[in-house]
N, C-alpha and C positions, 0 to 999 in steps of 0.2 A: 429660517431653516428650510432647506430644500429636501423634499422626500421624493422617492420613486415609487410609483404605484406597482402593486404586485403584478409580475409578468411583463412589466415594461423593460425595454433594453436601454442601457445607459448609452447616450450618444458617443460615438468614437471620438477620441481626442487626437488631433493632428500631432504627429511627432511621437506618439506613444508606441507605435509599432514600426518596426523596420521590415519591409516586405522583401521577399526573396527576389534576388537579382534575375531578370529575364535572360534568355539565351538568344544572342543575335547571330545571324548567319547570312552569308551571301554567296553567290555562285561566282567564284574566281575563275573567269574564263581565260585568263592569261596563260602564256606559255609556261610560266612558273607559278604554281598554285599558292606560293607564299609571298608573291610580290605585291599583293593588294591592288593589282590592276585588273579591271573587269569591263566588259561591254554590257553587262546586265545590271541595271539599276534597281532591281527588286531585291529587297532585304527581308529575310524571314525573322519572325519574333516568336519565341516560345515563352509564355508567361504564366503557365499553369492556371489558367482561368482568371487571373488578376488583370485588371485594366493596365494599359501601358501607354507611354507617350514617347515621342522622339523629338530631338532638336538638331537642327543643321547649322546653328549659329552659336555653338558652345554654351547652350543653356540660357541664352537671352530670351528666347521664346520656345515654347513647347507645343507640339501638335498631338492631339489625342489620336491614338491609333485604333484600328478596328480590324478584326479578323486576325490573321497570322502573318501579315506582311505589309510593307509600304514601299513606295517607289520613289527613288531619287532621280531627278532629271538634270540635264545640263552637263556637258563634258567638263572635266577638270578635277582638281583635288577636292576631296570631301572629308569632313569631320563629322562622324555619325555618333550621336549620343542617344541612348535609350535607357528608360527606367520604368519600373512598375509603379503604379499609383492607385490608391483607393479613393473612395468618395470623401473620406475625412481629410485627404491631403497627405496621408502617409506615403512615403516613397521608398524605393529600394536604392541601393548603390547604383551609380550610373555606369553603364557599359559604354566604353569609348573605343571607337575603331576609326582608323584613317584608311582611306582608299583613294584610288584614282579611277574615275569613270571615263571611259573612252568608247564612244559608239560610232566613230568615224572610220570607214574603211580606208586602208592605205592606198596609195597610188599603185597602179600596175608597175611591175618591175620592167626595167629596160633590158632587153636581151639581144646579144649579138652572137650569131652562129658562125663557126668556121670549122674547117677540117684540119686535123693534125694527124697525118698518116691515114690510117683507116678508122680513126676515132672522130666522131662529130662532137664538137664542143660548143655548148651553149653557155656563154658567160652572162651572169646576172649582175645588174647594178641598180642603184636606187632603193636598196633594202634599208628600211628604217632601223635605227639603233634598237637592239633587243628583239628584232623580228627574226623570223626564219622563212625559208622558202620551201615549197612543196612541189611535187610533180604528180601527175595522174596519167595512167595508161589506159583507162577505161571510160573515156569521155566524161571525166569529172565525177564519176560515181564514188570513187574512193581516192584518197590522197596519201602520199608517203613523204616524209620529211627528208630533205637533203642536207648535206653539210658542205662547207666551203662556199665558194662563190661561182661555181660552174658545175654543169652536168655533162659528163662525157658518155657518149653512146656508141657502141660498136656492134654491128650485126646487120641482119637483113629481114627481120620479121615484124618489127613494130611499125605501125602505119602513122601514128600520131602521138605526140606527147604534149601535155598541158602543163604550164608553169604559173605559179602565183606566189605571193608572199602573205604571211600571216603576222599581224603586229602583236605587240606585247599583250594587248587586251583580248586577242583571239579574233579580231576582225580580219576578214579575207579581202584581198584585192581582187579585181577582175582577173580572170584567167586568160592566158594567151596560149593558143594552140600552134604547134609546129608540125608540118607535114614531113615525116621522115622518108616518104617515098618521092619527095621532090627531086628533080634531076640535080639540083645544086647540093644535095645531101649525099654523102658517100654511103652506098649500100654495099656491105661487105659480108660475104659468107665466111664464117670463122674457119680457120685452117683445120684440115682433117689429119694433119701430120703432127704427132706428139713431139717430134724433135724440131719442128718449125712452127710453133704456135703463133697466132695473131697477137699483136702487142698493143695494149692500151697506151694512149698518150700519157706521159708523166705529168705530175704537178697538180692533179685534181684530187678531190676527196670523195666525190660521188660518181659512180660509174654504173651504166646499164649494159650488160652483155646480153644480146638477144639473137635468136636464130630459129631455124626449123631443122629438126633432126628426125631421122628414121633409121631403120635397121641398116647397118653398114656405114652410117654417116656419123662421125664423131666430131665434136667441136672442141678445139683447144685454144685457150686464150690466156696470155701471160701478162703480168704487170709487176712493177717494182714498188716496194714499200720503202720510201726514203727515210733517211736518218731523222729521228725525232718524231716519226709517225708510227702508228700501229694499225693493223687490220682490225677494225671494230666489228664489222658484221658482213656476212654473205648470206643473202636471202633470195628465195624464189619469189618473184613478184608478179609473174604471169605464167599461166600454164593452160594451153588450149589443145586438147586432144581427147579422142575416145579411149585411148590407152592411158590409164591412170598411173602408170609406173614408168619412170625413166631412171637414169643413173647419173650420179655426179661424184666427183672426187677432186680434192685439192692436194697438190704436192708442192712443198716449199722449195722450188727449183725453177730455173729459167725455162726448162723443158719438162715434158712429162715422160720421164724414162723409167718410172716405177713399174711399168707394165701392169700386171695384176697383183703385184706384191703390196698388199695393204699395209704392211709394216712401214713402208716408205711414204705412205700418204698421211697427210695431216688429218683429214676427215674424208669419209666416203659413205655412200649408201644409196638407197632408192629414194626417189623424189616424185611427188605428184601433187594434186590439188590440196590434199590435207596438210601439205607442208608450206603453203603460202604464208609468207611473212615470218617464217621460223628462221632464226639465226642459227645456222649450222655450226657456228663457232662458240656457242653459248657455254660449252663445257671445256673449251680449250684454254689452257693457261696463257695469260697475256705474255709470258716470257717467250712463247712460241709464235707470237703474232707481230713481232717487231721488224726492224729493218731487214730487207732482203727480198728476193724474188718469190713469186707465187704463180702457179699455173692451174687453171681450171680445166677439167675434162667433163663434158656433158654429152650424153648420148641417149638414144631411144633404141632399145633392143628389139622392139616389136615392129610390125610391118605398117603400122598406122603413123602418119606424120604427127609430130608434136611441135607446137610453137611455144617457146619459153622465153622468159626474161629473168636474168639474175641481177640483183643489186649488190654492188660492192661498195662499202663505205670505209674510208680511212679517217683517223682522227689523231690529234696530237697524243703522243705517248704519255702515259700516266707517270 
């Protein structure tokens, strides 16, 4: 007969207790946060003070964890198993997650530049499946995502644009810079005539309209939204001026003949540094953004010159 001394604790029995399942997390750095592709091999574990362990071979071997994380190394598909465990050998249900670890930067994109009318077109190739391309106007301090396979730029104020690709895991390629003041690049001051606007080359999805305006100098630029496409966004992406207020307007027409009749404008208003990256079409019904012409009016009413760049992006119609 076995007895237990007063105050003694009965040794725990393996399998008698089912522990609470830990919470497993990782930083999905990919372009789609649900695709399970990441460049970061560190996994977080929340186990509420209970010991935990992980397996990378579907439970054949288990590695005791410590702290609140562990690191997985080596690019490729991973099957991560984690469970809580106590000293008696009791375990929780297993948390199973599949992911792909990719820490290798993609190759730099190949870029060919050409002029189409007054639009400078930079065509990109070598973009990996599932990757995207980005551009920078401030020496790589910040980046904006482009659409399609080319960037079209019309204007005379930008000095340089940088281009790169970002793969599915969020790895960046080396960036390539292009001098927009190079003699081989068309420098074009946008038309000041609302009835003869400068025209963007057709067939692209991402455009940059850039220029320098001051009192008495208006810029008018027109483009066509082809069948099956829609105008997704129009954003201010660069603004350099001591005067923080400029003016913009969009008219759905080949020319800007609305004058100051705002009822004929799609959107209009003041614009300055606080509007950077704001999509001025955010509240416009998509039914008004489909096939047809569009003309931008941009101006500075003050006496101080303003350098600006507007991003225009088209996308397949919903």
